[in-house]
C-alpha positions, 0 to 999 in steps of 0.5 A: 538475502536483504530485501532493503531498497539498497540491495536491489540498487545494488543488483540494478547496478550489477545487472546493468553493468554499469561503469562504476565510473558513470556520473548519470544514476545516482542511488536516488536516481535508480530508487525514483526509476524503481518507483516507476516500473513498480507502479506501471509495470510490476504492480500490474503483472501481479494484480492482472494474476492475483488481484487479491494481492493488494486487497485490504480495507479502510474504516471510516467513522461516520459524522451526523449530517456529513454525507461525503467521504473520501476514497483511500488516497492509496487506493489503486486508481483511485477506485474500490471493490466494495463498501460496507456499513458496519455497526457492532454486529450489522453489517450491509453492503452499500450499493451503487445509486443511479440518477433516480436513487440520487434524487429520491433520497435527497433532503433524507437522513438515516443509515447509509444504504447507497452511494454515488462518486463526484470526484475523489469522495463517495457520497453516501444516501441517506445523509448519515443521521448518526455518527454510530457506525462507520463504513469499510472500503474494500480496495487495492492499495498500492505500494508505498514510495521507495526511500533510502533505509536512512529514512526510516527506522527499524523497530529494536524493541517494543513495549505497551502499557496504558494504551501506548505503545512505545516503539524503540528504535535505531534511527533518529527520526525526531528531525523529520517527525513531530507529534501528530505527524503519520507513520506507516509500519512495514513488515520485515517479511515477505511480502512486505505489506503495511501492519498498519498506515496513516499512524499518528505519533503521540511522542517521538525522541532520539531513540523511541516513537510512540502510538496509541495502541489502537492503531497498531493492534489486531483488534483483539489488543496484540500489537502487530508490528514487531522487532526488525520491521520498520517505521516510516513516514506515511505513504513511504517504504524502504523495502519493495512492498511485493513478494521476495521473488519478484524483487530480482524482477524489479532490479532487471526492470530498473536495469534495463532502464538505466542500459537504456539511459546510457545508450548501451543498445547491445546490452539493453537488447539482452538485458530486455530479452532476460526481463521478458523471461523473468517476468513470464516465469515469475507469473507461476509464483502468483497463481491461486493462493489455495491450489485446492479450491481456486475462487471465482467470482462473476463480477469481481475482475478487473472490468469491474474494479476500475469502473468503481462500481 
């Protein structure tokens, strides 16, 4: 079964039994509904029971004299789980500061040990005194916004040399992307997460996209995106970035919305009842990943996550 957005759109239309002659919902409309249902409902279902499913990290280099670092833009609710200072083998958590701490660090420089939040930025205390090391955000990343597959490109070949990786692709994106544009690499296998995000293009043609290898490797030099994976503009994906078992649930969510829009009350009620059953059953699919050793960490639940600290 294909996991592409076009398959989800077809499934949603089939589930809604919408007349083929209806002009209310075009493909773009169905995709918009899918984006809303995934971000407002389905992500919440998964997050509530398996909050670590969306857990990821992002490293941000330090700059001497600059004490502000933006919270990753993909972070759910503009929040993060923890913040770390990393420099080679040195690694320590940067903890939340109170108002007294903020005053006491005024004008001081050194290695960041505390932080406080202003708007969508983290203010490091003390102000970094050098460019050595970086801060690592541990945060929950929201899935990319869905777009049609024609706006992404499938990888058909991969080669690396001289610090550059060249991806041969099946779709010409040179009209929408250029050198310096940022792209995401989406895995074509469930749960369809990102291999890499916000990677700058160094060269682009009708059949190839080049990037720095350091942006797509696993840290040891091995390139992670492979043949049949997809390259999309930064923040977008042609595959719902959730486990394949939840794709039918999302399709049903979309069908319910479509039936409501068409004003078919009888079919809407039946579809809504089916959706409730599907959502209830799907929860058993995201139980603890390691059944013999469920992890329970005090203070790591939703209250802490959405309070940011």
